C-alpha positions as CSV (number, residue, x, y, z in Angstrom):
1,X,-113.9,-114.8,-63.4
2,X,-112.4,-112.5,-60.8
3,X,-112.8,-109.0,-59.6
4,X,-110.5,-106.1,-60.2
5,X,-110.6,-102.6,-58.3
6,X,-109.3,-99.6,-60.8
7,X,-108.6,-96.3,-60.6
8,X,-109.0,-94.8,-64.0
9,X,-110.1,-91.5,-65.7
10,X,-113.0,-91.0,-67.8
11,X,-112.9,-89.7,-71.8
12,X,-114.1,-86.2,-69.7
13,X,-111.4,-86.0,-67.8
14,X,-112.8,-87.1,-64.1
15,X,-111.2,-90.1,-62.2
16,X,-113.1,-92.6,-61.3
17,X,-112.7,-95.8,-58.9
18,X,-114.5,-99.1,-58.7
19,X,-114.6,-102.7,-59.4
20,X,-115.0,-105.0,-62.5
21,X,-115.6,-108.5,-63.2
22,X,-113.0,-109.9,-66.0
23,X,-111.1,-113.4,-67.0
24,X,-107.6,-111.2,-66.0
25,X,-106.4,-108.3,-65.9
26,X,-105.4,-107.2,-69.6
27,X,-109.4,-108.1,-70.0
28,X,-110.2,-105.9,-67.1
29,X,-108.4,-103.1,-68.9
30,X,-109.6,-104.0,-72.6
31,X,-113.0,-103.6,-70.7
32,X,-112.8,-100.3,-69.7
33,X,-111.3,-98.9,-73.1
34,X,-114.2,-100.2,-74.6
35,X,-116.5,-98.0,-72.3
36,X,-114.2,-94.9,-72.5
37,X,-112.3,-95.2,-69.3
38,X,-108.5,-95.7,-69.0
39,X,-107.2,-97.1,-66.2
40,X,-104.0,-95.9,-64.3
41,X,-104.0,-98.8,-61.7
42,X,-105.7,-101.6,-61.7
43,X,-105.4,-104.9,-58.6
44,X,-107.3,-107.7,-58.3
45,X,-109.8,-108.0,-55.2
46,X,-112.3,-110.2,-53.4
47,X,-115.2,-111.2,-55.6
48,X,-117.9,-109.8,-53.3
49,X,-116.5,-106.2,-53.5
50,X,-118.8,-103.3,-53.9
51,X,-118.7,-102.8,-57.7
52,X,-119.1,-99.8,-59.8
53,X,-119.6,-99.6,-63.5
54,X,-119.8,-96.9,-65.6
55,X,-121.2,-96.8,-69.4
56,X,-119.3,-93.8,-71.3
57,X,-119.7,-94.1,-75.2
58,X,-115.7,-93.8,-76.6
59,X,-115.5,-90.7,-78.9
60,X,-114.0,-90.9,-82.3
61,X,-111.2,-88.2,-81.9
62,X,-108.4,-87.8,-84.1
63,X,-104.6,-88.1,-82.6
64,X,-102.9,-84.5,-82.3
65,X,-99.9,-84.0,-84.3
66,X,-97.4,-81.6,-83.0
67,X,-96.7,-78.7,-85.5
68,X,-93.0,-78.2,-85.7
69,X,-91.8,-74.9,-84.2
70,X,-88.5,-73.3,-85.5
71,X,-86.0,-73.1,-82.7
72,X,-87.7,-75.2,-80.4
73,X,-85.9,-77.7,-78.9
74,X,-86.2,-80.5,-75.8
75,X,-83.7,-82.1,-74.4
76,X,-83.2,-85.6,-73.4
77,X,-82.3,-84.6,-70.1
78,X,-86.0,-82.7,-69.7
79,X,-87.6,-85.9,-71.0
80,X,-86.2,-88.3,-68.6
81,X,-87.2,-85.4,-65.9
82,X,-90.6,-85.4,-67.3
83,X,-91.1,-89.5,-67.5
84,X,-89.7,-89.2,-63.7
85,X,-92.1,-86.7,-62.4
86,X,-95.1,-88.3,-64.1
87,X,-93.9,-92.1,-62.8
88,X,-94.1,-90.0,-59.3
89,X,-97.5,-88.5,-59.8
90,X,-99.2,-91.5,-61.1
91,X,-97.9,-93.7,-58.3
92,X,-99.5,-91.3,-55.6
93,X,-102.8,-92.3,-57.8
94,X,-103.0,-89.0,-59.4
95,X,-105.1,-89.1,-62.7
96,X,-103.0,-89.0,-65.7
97,X,-104.6,-85.8,-67.5
98,X,-104.2,-84.6,-63.7
99,X,-100.5,-85.1,-63.5
100,X,-99.8,-84.1,-67.1
101,X,-101.7,-80.3,-66.4
102,X,-99.9,-80.1,-63.3
103,X,-96.2,-81.3,-64.9
104,X,-96.7,-79.0,-67.9
105,X,-98.0,-75.3,-65.9
106,X,-94.7,-76.1,-63.9
107,X,-92.4,-76.8,-66.6
108,X,-90.3,-73.7,-68.2
109,X,-89.3,-74.6,-71.3
110,X,-92.2,-73.5,-73.8
111,X,-91.8,-76.4,-76.3
112,X,-92.0,-78.8,-73.7
113,X,-94.6,-77.3,-71.8
114,X,-96.8,-77.1,-75.1
115,X,-96.1,-80.7,-75.6
116,X,-97.0,-81.6,-72.5
117,X,-100.0,-79.4,-72.1
118,X,-101.5,-81.2,-75.6
119,X,-100.9,-84.7,-74.6
120,X,-102.9,-83.8,-71.6
121,X,-105.6,-82.4,-73.6
122,X,-105.7,-85.5,-76.0
123,X,-105.8,-88.2,-72.8
124,X,-109.2,-85.8,-71.7
125,X,-110.4,-86.0,-75.0
126,X,-110.2,-90.0,-74.6
127,X,-107.1,-90.8,-76.3
128,X,-105.1,-93.3,-74.5
129,X,-101.6,-92.0,-73.1
130,X,-99.7,-94.3,-75.3
131,X,-101.4,-92.8,-78.8
132,X,-100.8,-89.3,-77.6
133,X,-97.0,-89.7,-76.8
134,X,-96.7,-91.8,-80.4
135,X,-97.9,-88.3,-82.0
136,X,-94.3,-86.9,-80.7
137,X,-91.8,-89.9,-82.5
138,X,-89.0,-87.3,-81.9
139,X,-89.1,-87.0,-78.3
140,X,-90.8,-90.4,-77.7
141,X,-89.1,-93.5,-79.0
142,X,-90.6,-96.5,-80.2
143,X,-89.7,-98.0,-77.0
144,X,-91.0,-95.4,-74.6
145,X,-94.1,-95.6,-76.3
146,X,-94.3,-99.7,-76.4
147,X,-93.4,-99.8,-72.3
148,X,-96.3,-97.2,-72.0
149,X,-98.7,-99.3,-74.2
150,X,-97.9,-102.4,-71.6
151,X,-98.1,-100.3,-68.9
152,X,-102.0,-99.5,-69.8
153,X,-102.7,-103.0,-71.3
154,X,-101.8,-104.5,-68.0
155,X,-103.1,-102.1,-65.7
156,X,-99.7,-101.2,-64.2
157,X,-98.6,-98.0,-65.7
158,X,-97.3,-96.3,-62.5
159,X,-94.6,-99.2,-62.3
160,X,-94.0,-99.5,-65.9
161,X,-93.5,-95.5,-65.9
162,X,-90.7,-95.9,-62.6
163,X,-88.6,-98.9,-64.5
164,X,-88.6,-96.2,-67.7
165,X,-87.5,-93.4,-65.5
166,X,-85.0,-95.3,-64.2
167,X,-83.9,-97.3,-67.8
168,X,-83.9,-93.4,-68.8
169,X,-81.9,-91.8,-66.1
170,X,-79.3,-94.6,-66.4
171,X,-78.9,-94.1,-70.3
172,X,-78.0,-90.2,-69.0
173,X,-75.6,-91.1,-66.5
174,X,-73.7,-93.3,-69.0
175,X,-73.9,-90.5,-71.9
176,X,-72.5,-88.2,-69.1
177,X,-69.8,-90.2,-68.1
178,X,-68.9,-90.9,-71.7
179,X,-68.6,-87.2,-72.2
180,X,-66.7,-86.2,-69.2
181,X,-64.2,-88.7,-70.0
182,X,-63.7,-87.7,-74.0
183,X,-64.0,-84.0,-72.9
184,X,-60.2,-83.0,-72.1
185,X,-59.0,-84.6,-75.5
186,X,-61.2,-83.0,-77.7
187,X,-59.9,-80.3,-75.6
188,X,-56.6,-80.4,-76.4
189,X,-57.3,-81.7,-80.0
190,X,-59.5,-78.4,-80.6
191,X,-57.2,-75.8,-79.0
192,X,-54.1,-77.6,-80.9
193,X,-55.9,-77.0,-84.2
194,X,-56.8,-73.4,-83.5
195,X,-53.5,-72.5,-82.3
196,X,-51.6,-74.0,-85.3
197,X,-54.5,-73.0,-87.9
198,X,-54.0,-69.2,-86.3
199,X,-50.3,-69.4,-86.8
200,X,-50.3,-70.8,-90.4
201,X,-52.6,-68.7,-91.8
202,X,-52.2,-65.2,-89.5
203,X,-48.2,-64.9,-88.1
204,X,-46.0,-67.0,-90.3
205,X,-46.9,-65.2,-93.5
206,X,-46.1,-62.0,-92.3
207,X,-42.5,-63.7,-90.5
208,X,-41.6,-65.4,-93.4
209,X,-41.8,-62.4,-95.6
210,X,-39.3,-61.0,-93.5
211,X,-36.9,-64.1,-93.5
212,X,-37.2,-64.3,-97.2
213,X,-35.6,-60.8,-97.7
214,X,-33.3,-61.5,-94.9
215,X,-32.2,-65.5,-96.2
216,X,-31.0,-66.7,-99.5
217,X,-31.2,-70.1,-98.8
218,X,-33.5,-71.5,-96.4
219,X,-33.8,-74.9,-94.8
220,X,-36.1,-77.6,-95.8
221,X,-38.0,-77.6,-92.9
222,X,-38.7,-73.9,-93.1
223,X,-39.4,-74.0,-96.8
224,X,-42.3,-76.8,-96.5
225,X,-43.5,-74.6,-93.6
226,X,-43.4,-71.5,-95.5
227,X,-45.0,-73.0,-98.7
228,X,-47.6,-74.6,-96.7
229,X,-48.7,-71.4,-94.6
230,X,-48.7,-69.3,-97.9
231,X,-51.4,-71.7,-99.6
232,X,-53.3,-72.0,-96.5
233,X,-53.1,-68.2,-96.3
234,X,-54.1,-68.0,-100.0
235,X,-56.8,-70.3,-100.4
236,X,-58.0,-70.9,-96.7
237,X,-61.5,-70.4,-98.6
238,X,-61.0,-73.5,-100.8
239,X,-59.6,-75.7,-97.4
240,X,-62.4,-74.6,-95.7
241,X,-65.0,-75.7,-98.9
242,X,-63.3,-78.9,-99.1
243,X,-63.6,-80.1,-95.3
244,X,-67.5,-78.8,-95.6
245,X,-67.9,-81.0,-98.6
246,X,-66.2,-83.6,-97.2
247,X,-68.4,-83.7,-94.1
248,X,-71.5,-83.0,-96.3
249,X,-70.5,-86.1,-98.1
250,X,-69.5,-88.5,-95.0
251,X,-73.2,-87.3,-93.5
252,X,-74.8,-88.1,-96.5
253,X,-74.1,-91.0,-96.6
254,X,-74.1,-92.1,-93.3
255,X,-77.9,-91.3,-93.7
256,X,-78.0,-94.1,-96.2
257,X,-79.1,-97.3,-95.4
258,X,-76.4,-99.0,-97.3
259,X,-74.0,-96.5,-95.9
260,X,-75.1,-96.8,-92.4
261,X,-74.4,-100.1,-92.1
262,X,-71.0,-99.7,-93.7
263,X,-70.1,-97.3,-91.6
264,X,-71.9,-99.4,-88.5
265,X,-69.6,-102.3,-89.2
266,X,-66.4,-100.5,-89.7
267,X,-67.0,-99.0,-85.9
268,X,-67.3,-102.1,-84.5
269,X,-64.1,-103.7,-86.3
270,X,-62.0,-100.3,-85.1
271,X,-58.8,-101.6,-83.0
272,X,-59.7,-99.8,-79.5
273,X,-63.1,-98.1,-80.2
274,X,-64.8,-101.3,-81.7
275,X,-64.7,-102.9,-78.4
276,X,-66.3,-99.9,-76.7
277,X,-68.9,-99.8,-79.1
278,X,-69.5,-103.0,-78.9
279,X,-70.0,-103.4,-75.0
280,X,-71.7,-100.3,-75.3
281,X,-74.6,-101.6,-77.5
282,X,-74.7,-104.9,-75.9
283,X,-75.0,-103.6,-72.9
284,X,-77.9,-101.3,-73.7
285,X,-79.7,-104.6,-76.1
286,X,-79.0,-106.6,-72.4
287,X,-80.8,-103.4,-69.9
288,X,-83.9,-102.6,-73.0
289,X,-84.4,-106.1,-73.2
290,X,-84.5,-107.0,-69.4
291,X,-86.9,-103.8,-68.9
292,X,-89.2,-104.7,-71.6
293,X,-89.4,-108.6,-70.6
294,X,-89.4,-107.2,-66.9
295,X,-92.7,-104.7,-67.8
296,X,-94.5,-107.7,-69.3
297,X,-94.0,-107.2,-72.7
298,X,-93.1,-110.9,-74.5
299,X,-89.6,-111.9,-76.1
300,X,-90.7,-111.6,-79.9
301,X,-91.9,-108.2,-79.5
302,X,-89.2,-106.7,-77.5
303,X,-87.1,-108.3,-79.8
304,X,-88.6,-106.0,-82.1
305,X,-87.9,-103.0,-80.4
306,X,-84.7,-103.7,-79.4
307,X,-83.9,-104.5,-82.8
308,X,-84.9,-100.8,-84.0
309,X,-83.3,-98.9,-80.6
310,X,-80.3,-100.5,-80.4
311,X,-78.2,-97.9,-82.6
312,X,-76.2,-99.7,-84.6
313,X,-77.5,-101.3,-88.2
314,X,-74.6,-104.2,-88.1
315,X,-76.1,-105.5,-84.4
316,X,-79.7,-104.6,-85.6
317,X,-79.3,-107.7,-88.5
318,X,-78.2,-109.7,-85.6
319,X,-81.2,-108.9,-83.1
320,X,-83.3,-109.8,-85.8
321,X,-82.1,-112.8,-86.9
322,X,-81.9,-113.7,-83.9
323,X,-85.9,-112.9,-83.2
324,X,-86.2,-114.8,-86.5
325,X,-84.9,-118.3,-85.1
326,X,-86.7,-117.7,-81.6
327,X,-90.2,-117.0,-83.6
328,X,-89.3,-120.7,-84.0
329,X,-89.4,-121.9,-81.4
330,X,-86.0,-121.3,-80.4
331,X,-84.7,-120.1,-77.3
332,X,-82.5,-117.1,-76.6
333,X,-79.4,-118.4,-75.8
334,X,-78.6,-120.3,-78.5
335,X,-79.6,-117.9,-81.3
336,X,-77.1,-115.7,-79.3
337,X,-74.5,-118.6,-79.0
338,X,-74.4,-119.3,-82.6
339,X,-73.4,-115.2,-83.6
340,X,-70.6,-115.2,-81.2
341,X,-71.3,-111.6,-80.2
342,X,-71.8,-112.0,-76.6
343,X,-69.2,-112.9,-74.3
344,X,-69.6,-116.6,-73.3
345,X,-70.6,-115.7,-69.6
346,X,-73.5,-113.9,-70.5
347,X,-75.0,-116.4,-72.6
348,X,-74.6,-119.0,-70.0
349,X,-76.6,-116.3,-67.7
350,X,-79.0,-116.1,-70.6
351,X,-79.7,-120.0,-70.6
352,X,-80.0,-119.8,-66.7
353,X,-82.3,-117.3,-66.7
354,X,-84.6,-119.1,-69.1
355,X,-84.6,-122.1,-67.6
356,X,-85.1,-120.7,-64.5
357,X,-87.7,-118.6,-65.4
358,X,-85.8,-115.5,-64.4
359,X,-84.9,-113.6,-67.7
360,X,-85.2,-110.5,-67.1
361,X,-83.0,-110.3,-64.0
362,X,-80.4,-111.9,-65.8
363,X,-80.4,-109.4,-68.4
364,X,-80.4,-106.6,-66.3
365,X,-77.2,-108.2,-64.6
366,X,-75.4,-108.7,-68.3
367,X,-75.9,-105.2,-68.7
368,X,-74.7,-104.0,-65.5
369,X,-71.4,-106.1,-66.3
370,X,-71.3,-105.2,-69.7
371,X,-71.5,-101.5,-69.0
372,X,-68.6,-101.5,-66.1
373,X,-66.7,-103.2,-69.1
374,X,-68.0,-100.0,-71.2
375,X,-66.4,-97.6,-68.7
376,X,-63.2,-99.8,-68.2
377,X,-62.5,-99.7,-72.1
378,X,-63.6,-95.7,-72.1
379,X,-61.2,-94.8,-69.1
380,X,-58.4,-96.8,-70.8
381,X,-59.1,-95.6,-74.2
382,X,-59.0,-91.8,-72.7
383,X,-55.6,-92.4,-70.7
384,X,-54.3,-93.7,-73.8
385,X,-56.0,-90.7,-76.3
386,X,-55.1,-87.8,-74.0
387,X,-51.1,-87.9,-74.1
388,X,-51.4,-89.2,-77.8
389,X,-52.8,-86.0,-78.7
390,X,-50.4,-83.9,-76.6
391,X,-47.7,-85.5,-78.2
392,X,-49.0,-84.6,-81.5
393,X,-50.0,-81.4,-80.8
394,X,-46.9,-80.6,-79.5
395,X,-45.1,-82.4,-82.3
396,X,-46.6,-80.1,-84.8
397,X,-45.9,-76.8,-83.0
398,X,-42.3,-78.1,-82.3
399,X,-42.0,-78.4,-86.3
400,X,-43.4,-74.7,-86.4
401,X,-40.3,-73.9,-83.9
402,X,-37.7,-75.4,-85.7
403,X,-38.9,-73.9,-88.7
404,X,-38.5,-70.7,-87.6
405,X,-35.8,-70.6,-85.4
406,X,-33.3,-72.8,-88.4
407,X,-32.9,-69.9,-90.9
408,X,-31.9,-67.4,-87.5
409,X,-29.2,-69.8,-86.6
410,X,-28.0,-70.3,-90.0
411,X,-28.1,-66.3,-90.3
412,X,-25.8,-65.5,-86.9
413,X,-23.3,-68.4,-87.9
414,X,-22.9,-66.5,-91.3
415,X,-22.2,-63.2,-89.4
416,X,-19.8,-65.2,-87.4
């Protein structure tokens, strides 16, 4: 039995420090929890160190539930900033309730401020930090809560929160890069769509009414454009309703388990986009699993968390299959090799990581490789997509211009 020095917070919210005897770190954290003391930091110390124990009855307090308020919105970036802030405060040995109160009071977003202060109030009443976070599933995912719980059980919450903050910041950086890459093609497509819609529904109907009076026979391109413009001008609301209905049907289908599985499979089979989706998902798999195992989560629970957070149902089924085979005593590399989804070099790195006991480090290296591959694929896709969209928009507008000018040329010839 060893001695462990701890910094913790009582159920009343008071910060305490002391020394406790236990078989290991987890046992020490569990013993403190039964006394209503929640450790923010715990480390081994000399057996003859001064000991200080507290006996406080644990209050049976229900987990707080957040009431939904219309219009309240907490952005992903704000959760990332909150995580980095709480990690910095806990690393400075500030008790969890005090850290939450400080962050809550300084927060400018009313919805986030209310949530953080509510979590701080729950922790002061004796609820574990992870359980208080679990009451807000929209803001804190299963991955987030699981890592916090592991940090509490291991007595290394500041270190785990730092890892979690780094993970969220990296995800935010990747999302920002992808958004910046696709912003220009989306702008070109949107601008072209709006331009063509205005021409067909507003400008051309008036122009063609003049042309019909001036020319007895119109060229075929002009007739096609005339009929298309007349239809959209008269039945634009039908087209709009059809687009809305189709979008709603696709959204409803994607919310269904079978529909979502079909759509996720199609994503992976797309000619160029499929490679981007797969590379991004594999990077998320490796980084999440590496971060979890490095934080002390055992492999099977970590795989279950990854299954729920990978973001693709088809790949989630592969992860579930890997988890089942690993449960039977198999290594991680062998079932991954059977699936044929991971690159061979990544499988070899995982195999080496398992043999050397450095699996988390290898998984994080694989994540870096896959993320670089995702960036390269995204840049290639954007470099191809932008010119293609410009050509399509140019072709449509060119067709409109030709259809307008042809009858004018024919009329000028007839005058000569």
